[in-house]
N, C-alpha and C positions, 0 to 999 in steps of 0.2 A: 710269752714263749719265744719271742724273737731272740733274746739273749741266750737262752738255753739251747735253741736249735742251732745257733751260729756260734756256739761256744769255742769251737776250734779257731775261729777268726780272732776272737778276743784273747785266747790263750797265746796265739802267735804275736799279737800286738803287745801283750804283757811281757812275753819273752824278749822282744826287741827292746822295750823300754828298760827292762832290768839289765839286759846286756850293755846298753849304752851307759846306764847309771854305774854299773860295776866297772866298766872300762874307764869312765871318768874318775871314779874313786881310786882305781889302781894306778892310773896314769898321772893324775895330778896330786893325789893324796889329800889329807886333811891337815892343814897347818894349825897346830895347837897354839892357843893364845896364852897370855901370861897367867891366866887362871890355872892352867895346867902345867906350864913349863917353868914358872917363876919369872919375876921381873918387877917392873914398877907400873903403877897406875897413877896418872897425874891429871888432876882437874884444874883448869886455868880459866879465869874470868877476866874480861876486859872492862876497863872503867867506862868508856864511852863507845867509841867506834871499834868494832871487831874487824881485824884484817881478814882478807879472803883466805880460805883454807889453803889454796895453792901457795900463797906467800909464806904462811906458817910452815908448810911442808918443805918449801925450799930452804927455809932457815934451819929446820930440823935435820935436813940432809947433810948439813955441814958438821953435825955432831953425832947423829944416830944413823945406823945402817938399816935396821929392821924395826919397824914400828907400825902402829895403826892409830890414825887420828880421826876422831868422830865429833860431829856437831852434836852438842847436848842441849841445844836451844838457848834462847836468850843471848848472852854475850860470852858464851863459853865453848871450850873444846875439851875432849877427853883423850888423853894420850896413853896408849898401851905400848910398852916397849920391854925389851929384855933387860938384864942387869947392866947398869951403866957404870962407867968408871967414875971415881970421885970428881974428876975434872968436868966430865960431861954433865953430871948432876948439878954441879955448882953453876954451870953455864945455862941451865934451863930458863932461869928468869930472863936473861939477856936474849936467849933464843926466841922465847915467846913474845917478848916486847919488840922484836925485830930491831935490836940495837937501840932501844929507847924510843923508837918511833911511835909505839903504842903503849898505853898504860895497862900492863898485865899483872895479875896477882895469882899466884899459885895457891889455890884454895885447899887442895888436898894432895898429898903424895903418899901413896901406900905401896909398901914392898910386899911381894908375894914370894916366899922362899920356895926352892925346888921341892922341899919335903911336903909343904902344904899343897903344891901343885900336883905332885904325884898322888897324894891322898885324895884330892878332888877327882882326879882321873879314875882312880880305882873305885871310888864311891859311885861315880857316874856309871861305870860298867856294871857294878853290882846292882844299882838301882834299875837299870834296864833289864837285867836278868831276872830280878825278883818280880818286876811288873809282868814279864812274859809268863813266868811260872804261875803267878797268881791268876792271870787271865785264863790260862789253860785249866787250872783247877776249878775256877768259878764256873766256866762254861760247862765243863764235864758234870759238875754238881747240879747246875740249873737245868740241864737237859737229861738228867738221869732217868726220867720216866719216859723218855722218847728214845728207846734203844732199837726200834725197828722203823724202817729198814736200815738205818744208819746208827752206829753206836754213838753214845753221847760223847765219848772220848774223841771221835772223829770230828765232831762239831768244834771242839776245842782245838784240835790239831790243825784243822783247815783254817780256823780263825787266826792261828799263829802264822800260817803260811801267808795269809793276806796281810798280816801286820808286818811281816818281813818285807813284803813288797812295798808297803806304805812307808817304811823307814829307808829302804835302799834308794828309792826314787828321790826324795828330797836330799838325802845325804850325798848322792852322786851329783845332783845339780849343784849343791853347795860347794862340793869340791871344785867344780869348774868355775863357779862364781868366785870362790876364794882365790883361785889361780889368776884369774883375769882382773879382778877388782881389789885384791889385797885383803879380803876378809879373813877372819880367824875363828877357830872354834873356841867358844867360851861357855860359861855356865848358862847364858841365855839360849845358846844353841841346844844344849842338853835339855833345857826346860821345854823348848819347842818340840823336840823329838818325843819327850814324854807326853806332851799335850796331844800330839798327833796320834800316839798310841791310844790314848783315852777316847779321842773323838772317833777314830776308825773302828775300834772294837765296839763302841756303842752303836755305830751305824750297821755293823755286821750282825750284831745280836738282834737288832730290830727285824732284819730279814729272817734270820734263823728262828726267831720267836714266832713270826707269822707262819713259817713252815711247821713249827711244832703245833701251833693252834690248828692249822688246817689238817694235819695228820690226826690230831685228837678228834676233830669233828668227823673226819672220815671213819675213824674207828668206832665212835659212838653211834654214828648213823648207819653203820654197816655198809658204807660206800667203798668200793674197790676202785682206787685211782692210781695210775702209774706215778711213781715218785717224781719222774721228770715233769709230769703235768702239774703236780702239786708245787714243785719248786718254781716253775715258770709262773704259775698263778700267784704265788707269794711275792715274787719280785714285782709283778704288775700291781699288786695291792699296796706295796710300800714305795714304789718308784717315785711318785709325786712327793711324798713326804720327805724322802731322802734328798731329792733335788732342791726342794724349798729350804730345807735346813742348811744345806751346803751353800746355797746362794746367799742366805741371810748372814752366815758366818763370813763368807768371802767379801761381802760388802763392807763389813766392819774391818776386816784385815787389809783390804785394798785401801780403805780410807786411812788406816794407820800407816801403811807403807808410804803413801804419797804425802800425807799431811802431818804425820807424827814426827817425833825427833829422829835424827839420823841414827841415834844409838839403838833404836828398835827396828830399823829397816830390815836388817838381816834376819832378825827374829820373826817379823811378820812375813817376809818372803818365804822362809822355811815353812811356816805354817800354811801359807797359801798353797804351796806345792803339795804339802802333806795332806791337806784337807781334800784337794782334788783327787789325789792318788787314793785316799781312803774311801771316798765315795765310789770311785771307779771299782776298786777291789771288792767292796761290799756287794756291788750289783753284778759285775761282770767277771769276777774271779772266784770269790768264796762259794757262792751258791752253785755255779757250774761245776766246781770241783766236787761238791757234795754229790751231784748227779753222776759224775764220772766214777766216783768211788762206789756209789750204790750199784751202778751197772757192772763194775768190776767184781764186786762181792756177789752179785746175782749170778754172773757167769761161773764163778768158782763154785757156787753152791749147786 
């Protein structure tokens, strides 16, 4: 009952976090990578000793203005850059070998046209919209037999509010991270956001399902219990399970972030923030919002 009784404190905290995240997103923006804007993707491997990334970047600075260089493990780097002039493209071999000081081989050079980039961007937006609509319809259908004291549609609507929180927080953080560390939005970032949506709605439904079960037991047993009490009891019954699941996932993601290849660091960082935000919203945002709506509906009745 602690979370339900102190819901205004958690609502205030949530509002502050969302405000900071939106401010970061509006102020810094999200720099789109070559997957969405078009450009080139170059994979290079070194024969023996691989030069330090700072040396490679210093060499790239002489030919390219905007790019992203990532460690892909082993003796390789992955370069993402915008469209290059024929002269700059022809000089890539010499740039990566640092004027012949290192043996470098360009393993792959892929061009992404602006048309393909725009198509990927549009498909990513459509995918997010479809996921949110599907979640709303599924929850409304799953909770169709629990229309009192809260409509089944409100379960779905409040779940979407929690999901918006779970997306805004990591996206806002990523905007600041991209500004200060040069990261870009690519298809891995979209994958991370979709994964966050799946994890978060699963955690929210677990709590909602326990509320549904407790309401059913109260109805069948002829027990009259205030909805606020039922919601608080449901959070308490699922709290340990939610925390244990989150900690287990975080251990894997933190391990991937520190010990995995550099190409997956931004992906794992986005997931870490999203998983924490999702667990928080399932416990301290979604269920308290149900209670607020139930009290509002009762006053109007």
